[in-house]
C-alpha positions as CSV (number, residue, x, y, z in Angstrom):
1,X,28.3,-191.5,179.8
2,X,31.3,-190.6,177.7
3,X,30.9,-187.9,175.0
4,X,33.9,-185.7,174.1
5,X,31.5,-183.2,172.6
6,X,30.3,-182.3,176.2
7,X,33.5,-180.4,176.7
8,X,32.8,-178.0,173.9
9,X,29.2,-177.1,174.6
10,X,29.1,-173.3,174.9
11,X,27.9,-171.4,177.9
12,X,28.3,-167.8,179.2
13,X,30.7,-166.8,182.0
14,X,29.7,-164.1,184.5
15,X,30.8,-161.3,182.1
16,X,28.7,-162.7,179.3
17,X,31.6,-164.2,177.3
18,X,31.2,-167.6,175.6
19,X,33.2,-170.4,177.2
20,X,33.3,-174.2,177.3
21,X,34.7,-176.7,179.6
22,X,37.9,-177.1,177.6
23,X,38.6,-173.5,178.4
24,X,38.6,-174.2,182.2
25,X,40.5,-177.3,182.8
26,X,41.3,-180.9,181.8
27,X,39.2,-182.2,184.7
28,X,36.2,-180.1,185.7
29,X,33.6,-180.4,188.5
30,X,30.4,-178.7,187.3
31,X,28.1,-177.7,190.1
32,X,24.8,-175.8,190.1
33,X,25.2,-173.4,193.0
34,X,23.0,-171.2,195.2
35,X,23.7,-168.6,197.9
36,X,20.6,-169.2,200.1
37,X,20.4,-173.0,200.4
38,X,21.1,-175.4,203.2
39,X,23.8,-176.9,201.1
40,X,25.5,-173.5,200.5
41,X,28.4,-174.4,203.0
42,X,29.6,-176.9,200.3
43,X,31.2,-173.8,198.7
44,X,33.9,-174.2,201.4
45,X,34.8,-177.8,200.3
46,X,34.5,-176.9,196.6
47,X,37.1,-174.1,197.2
48,X,39.3,-176.6,199.1
49,X,39.2,-178.9,196.0
50,X,40.0,-176.0,193.8
51,X,43.1,-175.0,195.9
52,X,44.3,-178.6,196.2
53,X,44.0,-179.6,192.6
54,X,43.8,-176.4,190.6
55,X,47.4,-176.4,189.6
56,X,47.1,-179.9,188.1
57,X,44.5,-179.1,185.4
58,X,41.5,-179.3,187.6
59,X,38.7,-176.7,188.1
60,X,35.4,-176.4,189.9
61,X,32.9,-174.7,187.6
62,X,29.9,-173.1,189.3
63,X,26.6,-172.3,187.6
64,X,24.2,-170.3,189.8
65,X,20.6,-171.5,189.5
66,X,17.4,-170.0,190.9
67,X,15.2,-173.0,190.0
68,X,15.0,-174.5,193.5
69,X,12.7,-172.4,195.7
70,X,14.4,-169.2,194.5
71,X,17.6,-169.9,196.5
72,X,19.8,-167.8,194.1
73,X,17.8,-164.6,193.5
74,X,20.6,-162.1,193.3
75,X,22.2,-160.4,190.3
76,X,25.5,-161.8,189.0
77,X,27.3,-158.9,190.9
78,X,25.6,-159.9,194.2
79,X,26.4,-163.6,193.6
80,X,30.1,-163.0,192.8
81,X,30.4,-160.8,195.8
82,X,28.8,-163.4,198.1
83,X,31.1,-166.1,196.8
84,X,34.3,-164.2,197.2
85,X,33.5,-162.5,200.5
86,X,31.8,-165.4,202.3
87,X,33.7,-168.3,201.0
88,X,36.8,-166.9,199.3
89,X,35.8,-168.6,196.0
90,X,38.5,-168.5,193.3
91,X,37.0,-170.9,190.8
92,X,34.9,-169.6,187.9
93,X,31.3,-168.7,188.7
94,X,29.4,-168.5,185.4
95,X,26.2,-166.9,184.3
96,X,22.9,-168.1,185.9
97,X,21.3,-171.1,184.2
98,X,18.3,-173.2,184.3
99,X,19.2,-176.9,184.9
100,X,15.8,-178.5,184.4
101,X,12.9,-178.0,182.0
102,X,12.7,-177.1,178.4
103,X,14.8,-173.9,178.9
104,X,17.6,-175.8,180.6
105,X,21.2,-174.8,179.5
106,X,22.5,-177.0,176.7
107,X,25.4,-178.2,179.0
108,X,22.9,-179.4,181.6
109,X,20.7,-181.1,179.0
110,X,23.7,-183.2,178.1
111,X,25.0,-183.8,181.7
112,X,21.6,-185.0,183.0
113,X,21.8,-188.0,180.6
114,X,24.5,-189.3,183.0
115,X,23.4,-191.9,185.6
116,X,24.4,-191.5,189.3
117,X,25.8,-194.4,191.4
118,X,22.3,-195.8,191.7
119,X,21.8,-195.9,188.0
120,X,19.4,-192.9,187.9
121,X,19.7,-190.2,185.2
122,X,17.4,-187.3,184.5
123,X,16.5,-184.2,186.4
124,X,18.9,-182.4,188.6
125,X,17.5,-183.0,192.1
126,X,18.6,-179.8,193.9
127,X,21.3,-177.2,194.2
128,X,24.9,-178.5,194.4
129,X,24.5,-181.5,192.2
130,X,28.0,-182.4,190.8
131,X,29.2,-183.6,187.4
132,X,32.8,-184.5,187.1
133,X,33.8,-184.2,183.5
134,X,37.0,-186.0,182.5
135,X,39.3,-185.1,179.5
136,X,37.7,-187.8,177.2
137,X,34.2,-186.5,177.9
138,X,33.3,-189.2,180.5
139,X,31.0,-187.8,183.1
140,X,30.6,-189.0,186.7
141,X,27.5,-187.8,188.6
142,X,27.2,-187.1,192.3
143,X,24.0,-186.0,193.9
144,X,23.6,-182.8,196.0
145,X,23.9,-184.2,199.5
146,X,27.2,-185.9,198.6
147,X,29.8,-183.4,200.0
148,X,32.6,-182.3,197.7
149,X,35.2,-183.8,200.1
150,X,33.5,-187.2,200.0
151,X,36.1,-189.9,199.3
152,X,34.2,-191.0,196.2
153,X,34.5,-187.5,194.7
154,X,38.1,-186.9,195.8
155,X,39.1,-190.4,194.5
156,X,37.5,-189.8,191.1
157,X,39.3,-186.4,190.8
158,X,42.7,-188.0,191.8
159,X,42.2,-190.9,189.4
160,X,41.3,-188.6,186.6
161,X,44.3,-186.4,187.2
162,X,46.8,-189.3,187.1
163,X,45.4,-190.8,183.9
């Protein structure tokens, strides 16, 4: 999928301010995150990507989501504290969102139209699903179990940063 408008869809940051992907970087990796999930250790690799590529116009963008077995139950203050003290997260963590259903955040309604490598679009499967959004609005989708340091993800980030 390629739609430049995806970069300007508004959402709320952790402080309630309106933002969009253009505010956060040329190349952004949008991830629905959770503190009490078996995939939570992916925060470590996400932060490594942020530190490695952050000075080149790249940013990881986290969206806490409590839709998968209540694995992100905390307040924004608790979530931010967990991210910084447990994983040293420096990338933006935004306001909690729903990623599926009729009340899904507008950004996720658009991102979910993107097919993954197997050609499947639609619902976010679980926490830590990743959407790499390029400067022209192209979106590349990676499923939750695909770790942030997977060569396919790193290669896509590097290719986007050298365009």
